[in-house]
MARTOR-363258 format. One record per residue (C-alpha): residue in three letters; x, y, z. Coordinates in nm, 2 decimals, padded with zeros to 4 digits, always signed. Each point is the difference from the previous one (the first is absolute). Layout:
<ALA,<X,Y,Z>>
...
//
This chain:
<UNK,<-07.88,-00.73,-00.42>>
<UNK,<+00.13,-00.18,+00.30>>
<UNK,<+00.27,+00.19,+00.19>>
<UNK,<+00.35,-00.16,-00.01>>
<UNK,<+00.10,-00.16,+00.32>>
<UNK,<+00.29,+00.17,+00.17>>
<UNK,<+00.33,-00.20,+00.00>>
<UNK,<+00.06,-00.20,+00.31>>
<UNK,<+00.30,+00.17,+00.17>>
<UNK,<+00.14,-00.35,+00.10>>
<UNK,<-00.03,-00.12,-00.36>>
<UNK,<+00.17,+00.32,-00.13>>
<UNK,<+00.29,-00.05,+00.24>>
<UNK,<+00.04,-00.36,-00.10>>
<UNK,<+00.00,+00.10,-00.37>>
<UNK,<+00.27,+00.26,+00.07>>
<UNK,<+00.19,-00.25,+00.19>>
<UNK,<+00.00,-00.25,-00.29>>
<UNK,<+00.12,+00.28,-00.24>>
<UNK,<+00.27,+00.09,+00.24>>
<UNK,<+00.12,-00.36,+00.04>>
<UNK,<+00.00,-00.04,-00.38>>
<UNK,<+00.21,+00.32,-00.05>>
<UNK,<+00.25,-00.12,+00.27>>
<UNK,<+00.02,-00.35,-00.16>>
<UNK,<+00.07,+00.16,-00.34>>
<UNK,<+00.27,+00.21,+00.14>>
<UNK,<+00.16,-00.29,+00.18>>
<UNK,<-00.01,-00.20,-00.32>>
<UNK,<+00.16,+00.28,-00.20>>
<UNK,<+00.27,+00.05,+00.26>>
<UNK,<+00.06,-00.37,+00.02>>
<UNK,<+00.04,-00.04,-00.38>>
<UNK,<+00.23,+00.30,-00.01>>
<UNK,<+00.21,-00.13,+00.29>>
<UNK,<+00.03,-00.34,-00.16>>
<UNK,<+00.09,+00.12,-00.35>>
<UNK,<+00.14,+00.36,+00.02>>
<UNK,<+00.39,-00.02,+00.01>>
<UNK,<+00.19,+00.22,+00.25>>
<UNK,<+00.37,+00.07,-00.05>>
<UNK,<+00.25,-00.15,+00.24>>
<UNK,<+00.32,+00.21,+00.05>>
<UNK,<+00.32,+00.00,+00.19>>
<UNK,<+00.04,+00.34,+00.16>>
<UNK,<+00.34,+00.10,+00.13>>
<UNK,<+00.17,+00.32,+00.13>>
<UNK,<+00.26,+00.18,-00.20>>
<UNK,<+00.21,+00.32,-00.01>>
<UNK,<+00.15,+00.22,-00.27>>
<UNK,<+00.37,-00.06,-00.05>>
<UNK,<+00.26,+00.14,-00.24>>
<UNK,<-00.02,-00.15,-00.35>>
<UNK,<+00.35,+00.05,-00.12>>
<UNK,<+00.37,-00.03,+00.10>>
<UNK,<+00.16,+00.28,+00.21>>
<UNK,<+00.21,+00.25,-00.18>>
<UNK,<+00.29,+00.19,+00.16>>
<UNK,<+00.00,+00.37,-00.09>>
<UNK,<+00.36,+00.12,+00.01>>
<UNK,<+00.13,+00.36,+00.04>>
<UNK,<+00.13,+00.14,-00.33>>
<UNK,<+00.23,+00.24,+00.18>>
<UNK,<+00.16,+00.05,+00.34>>
<UNK,<-00.24,+00.21,+00.20>>
<UNK,<-00.25,+00.06,+00.28>>
<UNK,<-00.36,-00.13,-00.01>>
<UNK,<-00.27,+00.26,-00.01>>
<UNK,<-00.38,-00.03,+00.00>>
<UNK,<-00.02,-00.38,-00.01>>
<UNK,<-00.35,-00.16,-00.04>>
<UNK,<-00.12,-00.21,+00.29>>
<UNK,<+00.06,-00.37,+00.02>>
<UNK,<-00.32,-00.17,-00.12>>
<UNK,<-00.08,+00.28,-00.25>>
<UNK,<-00.12,-00.10,-00.34>>
<UNK,<+00.19,+00.17,-00.29>>
<UNK,<-00.07,+00.01,-00.37>>
<UNK,<+00.27,-00.06,-00.26>>
<UNK,<+00.20,+00.32,-00.03>>
<UNK,<-00.12,+00.12,+00.34>>
<UNK,<+00.25,+00.17,+00.23>>
<UNK,<+00.12,-00.22,+00.28>>
<UNK,<+00.25,+00.24,+00.15>>
<UNK,<+00.23,+00.28,-00.09>>
<UNK,<+00.38,-00.03,+00.03>>
<UNK,<+00.20,+00.32,+00.08>>
<UNK,<+00.37,-00.01,-00.08>>
<UNK,<+00.20,+00.19,-00.25>>
<UNK,<-00.34,+00.03,-00.17>>
<UNK,<-00.36,-00.09,+00.07>>
<UNK,<-00.12,-00.33,-00.15>>
<UNK,<-00.35,-00.15,+00.03>>
<UNK,<-00.01,-00.37,+00.06>>
<UNK,<-00.31,-00.14,-00.18>>
<UNK,<-00.18,-00.33,-00.01>>
<UNK,<+00.06,-00.21,-00.31>>
<UNK,<-00.33,-00.17,+00.02>>
<UNK,<-00.33,+00.02,+00.20>>
<UNK,<+00.06,-00.14,+00.35>>
<UNK,<+00.01,+00.04,+00.38>>
<UNK,<+00.30,+00.13,+00.19>>
<UNK,<+00.08,-00.25,+00.28>>
<UNK,<+00.31,+00.16,+00.13>>
<UNK,<+00.17,+00.34,-00.04>>
<UNK,<+00.28,+00.21,+00.14>>
<UNK,<-00.11,+00.27,+00.24>>
<UNK,<+00.01,+00.38,-00.04>>
<UNK,<+00.35,+00.13,+00.00>>
<UNK,<+00.17,-00.34,-00.03>>
<UNK,<+00.33,+00.00,-00.19>>
<UNK,<+00.04,-00.25,-00.28>>
<UNK,<+00.28,-00.08,-00.25>>
<UNK,<-00.04,-00.04,-00.37>>
<UNK,<-00.13,-00.35,-00.06>>
<UNK,<-00.12,-00.06,+00.35>>
<UNK,<-00.37,-00.09,+00.06>>
<UNK,<-00.24,+00.27,+00.08>>
<UNK,<-00.33,-00.18,-00.02>>
<UNK,<-00.15,-00.34,-00.07>>
<UNK,<-00.30,-00.02,-00.24>>
<UNK,<-00.24,-00.29,-00.04>>
<UNK,<-00.16,+00.02,-00.35>>
<UNK,<-00.38,-00.04,+00.00>>
<UNK,<-00.06,-00.01,-00.37>>
<UNK,<-00.36,-00.06,-00.12>>
<UNK,<-00.24,-00.15,+00.25>>
<UNK,<+00.02,-00.12,+00.35>>
<UNK,<+00.17,-00.31,+00.15>>
<UNK,<-00.15,-00.17,+00.31>>
<UNK,<+00.14,-00.27,+00.22>>
<UNK,<-00.26,-00.23,+00.15>>
<UNK,<+00.02,-00.21,+00.31>>
<UNK,<-00.15,-00.33,-00.11>>
<UNK,<-00.04,-00.29,+00.24>>
<UNK,<+00.15,-00.34,-00.09>>
<UNK,<-00.33,-00.17,-00.05>>
<UNK,<-00.11,+00.27,-00.25>>
<UNK,<+00.32,+00.06,-00.20>>
<UNK,<-00.07,-00.29,-00.25>>
<UNK,<-00.30,+00.20,-00.12>>
<UNK,<+00.22,+00.28,-00.12>>
<UNK,<+00.16,-00.05,-00.35>>
<UNK,<+00.20,+00.25,-00.19>>
<UNK,<-00.23,+00.18,-00.25>>
<UNK,<-00.31,-00.06,+00.21>>
<UNK,<-00.24,+00.29,+00.02>>
<UNK,<-00.08,+00.15,+00.34>>
<UNK,<-00.20,+00.29,+00.14>>
<UNK,<+00.17,+00.26,+00.22>>
<UNK,<-00.18,+00.23,+00.25>>
<UNK,<+00.22,+00.27,+00.15>>
<UNK,<-00.07,+00.10,+00.36>>
<UNK,<-00.05,+00.36,-00.11>>
<UNK,<-00.27,-00.10,-00.25>>
<UNK,<-00.15,-00.34,+00.11>>
<UNK,<-00.30,+00.04,-00.23>>
<UNK,<+00.21,+00.04,-00.31>>
<UNK,<+00.12,-00.34,-00.14>>
<UNK,<+00.32,+00.02,-00.21>>
<UNK,<+00.08,-00.29,-00.24>>
<UNK,<+00.35,-00.14,+00.04>>
<UNK,<+00.22,-00.29,-00.10>>
<UNK,<+00.22,-00.24,+00.20>>
<UNK,<+00.35,+00.04,-00.12>>
<UNK,<+00.21,-00.20,+00.24>>
<UNK,<-00.06,-00.30,+00.23>>
<UNK,<+00.30,-00.09,+00.22>>
<UNK,<+00.10,-00.36,+00.07>>
<UNK,<+00.08,+00.07,+00.37>>
<UNK,<-00.18,+00.20,+00.26>>
<UNK,<+00.10,+00.34,+00.14>>
<UNK,<+00.22,+00.02,+00.30>>
<UNK,<-00.09,+00.03,+00.28>>
<UNK,<-00.33,-00.18,-00.02>>
<UNK,<-00.17,-00.26,-00.22>>
<UNK,<-00.17,+00.23,-00.25>>
<UNK,<+00.10,+00.02,-00.36>>
<UNK,<+00.08,+00.34,-00.16>>
<UNK,<-00.20,-00.02,-00.33>>
<UNK,<+00.05,+00.30,-00.22>>
<UNK,<-00.29,+00.17,-00.19>>
<UNK,<+00.01,+00.28,-00.26>>
<UNK,<-00.28,+00.25,-00.02>>
<UNK,<-00.06,+00.32,-00.21>>
<UNK,<+00.00,+00.35,+00.14>>
<UNK,<+00.21,+00.15,+00.28>>
<UNK,<+00.03,-00.06,+00.38>>
<UNK,<+00.23,+00.10,+00.28>>
<UNK,<+00.26,-00.24,+00.13>>
<UNK,<-00.13,-00.20,+00.29>>
<UNK,<-00.37,+00.07,-00.09>>
<UNK,<-00.21,-00.30,+00.10>>
<UNK,<-00.26,-00.19,-00.19>>
<UNK,<-00.19,-00.32,-00.02>>
<UNK,<+00.02,-00.23,-00.30>>
<UNK,<-00.26,-00.26,-00.10>>
<UNK,<+00.07,-00.29,-00.23>>
<UNK,<-00.31,-00.19,-00.12>>
<UNK,<+00.05,-00.37,+00.04>>
<UNK,<-00.33,-00.14,-00.10>>
<UNK,<-00.38,+00.02,+00.03>>
<UNK,<-00.25,-00.19,+00.21>>
<UNK,<-00.38,+00.01,+00.04>>
<UNK,<-00.11,+00.29,+00.22>>
<UNK,<-00.19,-00.23,+00.24>>
<UNK,<+00.32,-00.20,+00.06>>
<UNK,<+00.20,+00.31,+00.07>>
<UNK,<-00.27,+00.13,+00.24>>
<UNK,<-00.02,-00.33,+00.18>>
<UNK,<+00.37,-00.08,+00.01>>
<UNK,<+00.07,+00.19,+00.33>>
<UNK,<-00.30,-00.17,+00.17>>
<UNK,<+00.11,-00.34,-00.11>>
<UNK,<+00.36,+00.07,+00.12>>
<UNK,<-00.13,+00.11,+00.34>>
<UNK,<-00.22,-00.31,+00.02>>
<UNK,<+00.29,-00.23,-00.08>>
<UNK,<+00.22,+00.17,+00.26>>
<UNK,<-00.28,-00.03,+00.27>>
<UNK,<-00.04,-00.38,-00.08>>
<UNK,<+00.38,-00.05,+00.03>>
<UNK,<+00.00,+00.17,+00.34>>
<UNK,<-00.28,-00.21,+00.14>>
//
């Protein structure tokens, strides 16, 4: 038997090079097809903050007396929870009629007459209300009943489904932004911040990836 000739190193290198080019070409083809066909979501992303969902309620003193052990302003209270104790001819506990947040309250030792306000309660009810700051060019995309996704700053990796419940006809003052309202499930503290995303359409992935480059190129051409 004749011994097999050893492979020429140069020939082996060329063969490997051809295989490598074939693999790269296949990957480029796959990525190109995906980029041309696979849709990516387009979304308007705006900042928002938790606001009170209900109408303020005035909690009046049932007797003449002195305020003791009031809760702090900003405290959340459950329906039936004690807001303060009034000490007069007897001791009376002033309780919250509904779940809510105390926004103002008389201080320790303050004297109040029967029927006078002791505290102000903002009902929270079920869920969370957020007010968004939407730019004028984006507000048309928001319609009442539209579904959005909320990501609270404390848990940015946890999306929360929500619904647009109010779109104002005029912007907030001061400033040009519109105060769109969104309702979400769960609980959150007043003033807690979040970002809200509204999907407004889909476009091919390749177009989305190239859009910034095209925009930069157009800007450069205009400046020449």
